[in-house]
C-alpha positions in Angstrom: 18.7 18.0 3.6 16.2 16.0 5.7 17.6 13.7 8.3 18.1 10.3 8.1 14.9 8.1 9.3 15.3 5.9 11.9 12.3 3.7 9.7 10.4 3.6 6.4 6.9 2.5 6.2 5.9 1.1 2.5 2.3 0.7 2.1 2.0 -2.3 -0.5 -0.9 -2.1 -3.0 0.2 0.8 -5.6 3.5 1.6 -4.0 5.3 -1.9 -3.8 3.1 -3.6 -6.0 1.5 -2.7 -9.6 -2.0 -3.9 -8.0 -4.6 -1.8 -7.7 -5.6 -1.5 -11.3 -6.1 -5.5 -11.1 -7.8 -5.9 -7.8 -9.9 -3.0 -8.7 -10.7 -4.7 -12.0 -11.9 -7.3 -10.7 -13.8 -5.8 -7.7 -15.8 -3.6 -10.0 -16.6 -6.9 -12.6 -17.5 -9.0 -9.4 -19.7 -6.3 -8.3 -21.5 -6.0 -11.5 -21.9 -9.5 -12.1 -24.4 -8.8 -9.4 -26.4 -5.8 -10.2 -24.5 -2.9 -8.5 -23.1 -1.4 -12.3 -19.3 -0.5 -11.6 -16.5 0.9 -14.1 -12.6 0.3 -13.3 -12.9 4.2 -12.8 -15.6 4.1 -10.0 -14.1 1.3 -7.9 -10.9 3.3 -7.2 -13.0 6.5 -6.7 -15.4 4.7 -3.8 -13.4 1.1 -2.5 -9.7 2.0 -3.0 -8.0 2.3 0.1 -10.8 0.4 2.5 -10.1 -2.5 4.5 -12.6 -5.5 2.6 -15.1 -5.3 5.3 -15.4 -1.8 4.2 -15.8 -2.5 0.9 -18.4 -4.7 1.4 -20.4 -2.3 3.6 -20.1 0.1 1.3 -21.1 -1.6 -1.8 -24.1 -3.4 0.2 -25.0 0.4 1.5 -25.1 1.0 -2.4 -27.0 -2.5 -3.7 -29.9 -2.2 -1.2 -29.1 -5.6 0.1 -26.4 -8.3 1.1 -24.2 -9.4 -1.3 -24.9 -13.2 -2.5 -23.3 -15.5 0.3 -19.7 -16.6 -1.6 -19.4 -13.9 -3.7 -16.2 -12.5 -1.1 -14.4 -16.1 -2.2 -15.3 -15.7 -5.7 -13.5 -11.8 -6.2 -10.5 -13.2 -4.3 -10.5 -15.8 -5.9 -10.5 -14.2 -9.1 -8.1 -11.3 -8.0 -5.5 -13.9 -6.5 -5.5 -15.6 -10.2 -4.8 -12.4 -12.0 -2.4 -11.3 -9.6 -0.6 -14.4 -10.3 -0.9 -13.5 -14.1 -0.3 -9.8 -14.0 1.6 -8.8 -11.4 4.4 -7.0 -10.8 6.6 -5.0 -8.7 6.2 -0.8 -9.1 8.8 0.8 -11.1 11.7 1.4 -8.9 10.4 -0.6 -6.1 13.4 -3.3 -5.9 16.1 0.1 -6.3 14.5 2.1 -3.6 14.2 -0.6 -1.2 17.7 -2.1 -1.5 18.9 2.2 -1.8 17.0 2.7 1.8 18.9 -0.7 3.3 22.2 -0.2 2.0 21.9 3.0 4.3 21.2 1.0 6.6 17.6 2.4 7.6 15.0 -0.5 8.3 12.1 -0.8 6.2 8.7 -2.5 6.7 5.6 -2.9 4.6 1.9 -1.9 6.7 -1.1 -2.7 4.3 -4.6 -2.7 4.7 -4.8 -6.1 3.4 -4.3 -9.4 5.2 -0.8 -11.1 6.2 -2.0 -13.6 3.5 -2.7 -11.3 0.8 0.4 -8.8 1.7 3.1 -12.0 1.7 1.5 -13.3 -1.5 2.0 -10.0 -4.0 5.0 -9.6 -2.6 6.2 -13.3 -3.0 4.6 -13.0 -6.4 6.6 -10.0 -7.3 10.1 -11.2 -5.4 9.7 -8.5 -3.2 9.7 -10.5 -0.2 13.2 -11.6 -0.6 14.9 -7.8 -0.1 12.3 -7.6 3.3 13.4 -8.8 6.8 10.2 -12.1 7.6 9.0 -10.0 10.6 8.8 -6.5 8.4 5.3 -7.2 7.4 1.9 -5.6 9.0 -1.7 -6.4 8.5 -4.6 -3.9 9.4 -6.1 -7.1 10.4 -3.3 -7.2 13.7 -5.5 -3.8 15.1 -8.3 -2.2 16.1 -8.7 0.2 13.3 -7.2 0.6 9.7 -6.7 3.4 8.1 -7.3 6.3 8.4 -6.9 5.4 12.2 -3.4 5.3 12.9 -3.0 2.4 14.5 -1.3 0.2 11.9 1.4 2.8 11.7 1.9 3.1 15.4 1.8 -0.8 16.0 4.5 -1.4 13.5 6.8 1.3 14.6 6.2 0.2 18.4 7.2 -3.6 17.5 10.0 -2.4 15.9 11.3 -0.2 18.2 11.0 3.0 16.5 9.7 6.0 17.7 6.8 7.9 15.3 8.8 11.1 15.0 11.8 9.0 13.4 9.1 7.6 10.7 8.9 7.8 7.3 5.8 6.5 5.2 5.6 5.9 1.8 1.7 6.2 0.9 -0.3 6.4 -2.4 -3.9 7.2 -1.1 -5.5 10.4 1.3 -6.5 7.6 3.8 -3.1 6.7 4.0 -1.7 9.9 4.3 -4.4 10.7 6.8 -3.1 7.8 8.7 0.8 8.3 8.8 -0.4 11.6 9.8 -2.2 11.1 12.3 0.2 8.8 14.1 3.0 11.7 13.7 5.0 10.7 10.9 6.3 12.2 7.7 4.3 11.4 5.1 5.9 10.6 1.5 2.6 10.8 -1.1 3.5 8.0 -4.1 1.6 10.3 -6.8 2.1 8.5 -10.2 -1.4 6.8 -10.3 -2.9 8.9 -7.5 -4.3 12.3 -7.2 -1.9 14.7 -6.1 -3.7 17.6 -5.0 -5.3 14.5 -2.7 -2.7 13.4 -1.3 -1.0 17.0 -0.5 -4.2 18.3 1.4 -4.3 15.1 3.5 -0.8 16.1 4.6 2.1 14.1 2.6 5.0 15.7 0.7 4.5 14.6 -3.0 6.3 12.6 -4.8 6.0 11.5 -8.4 8.2 9.0 -8.8 10.1 6.2 -6.6 13.5 7.6 -7.8 12.6 10.9 -6.1 12.2 9.3 -2.6 16.0 8.8 -1.7 16.9 12.5 -2.0 13.6 13.2 0.4 14.7 10.4 3.0 18.3 12.9 2.9 20.3 10.0 0.9 23.0 10.9 -1.3 22.4 10.4 -5.0 23.4 7.4 -7.2 22.1 4.1 -8.0 22.9 1.4 -5.7 23.3 -2.6 -6.5 20.3 -4.9 -7.6 18.2 -4.6 -10.8 14.9 -3.7 -11.6 12.3 -6.2 -12.8 10.7 -9.4 -11.5 12.8 -11.4 -9.0 
């Protein structure tokens, strides 16, 4: 059985909150509106896991010109409104956060998104009540986002845990690559992701959040705290 980690680092989008379809659907719609025909599947394949500035750079390269003034603000506003209507926790996220912390293992969130976006998503789903106030980290706080290790190393250093005692839960090859580069163990959550790509990037694949406690070396059994929105 694996030894108990000193810190579990969660990605947010696609791991704790069920946001990837909502976000990429809005992205595809807004890119199509300015002449870059994009399906939901294409948006997920081409842009998921990137920083927004990287999304814009890639889209402008495909489009052959700059996106119109105000494009980013419109996209973010539409995404925010759709999150408010539709965003839910990933199945098992509430139970998993409770379970890990009941085992006296610190947790944090490390996301490519801004602090504002990540905290808004956690608040909409009630997950903010399950996390310490200082446990949200953003790639906007470090020189380089994922796939570089900076964000995970920053989170671990801030919370005083050496990388070798950290376990990261990620759902994209970009995030897995970053965690491996940081010298951390990575669980690749493959319920809605490419299992082979996660494995090839260096993750130990789990297909359900219910499988994570066993992978962390915790005893089986359910913790207190129900599923669903808080």
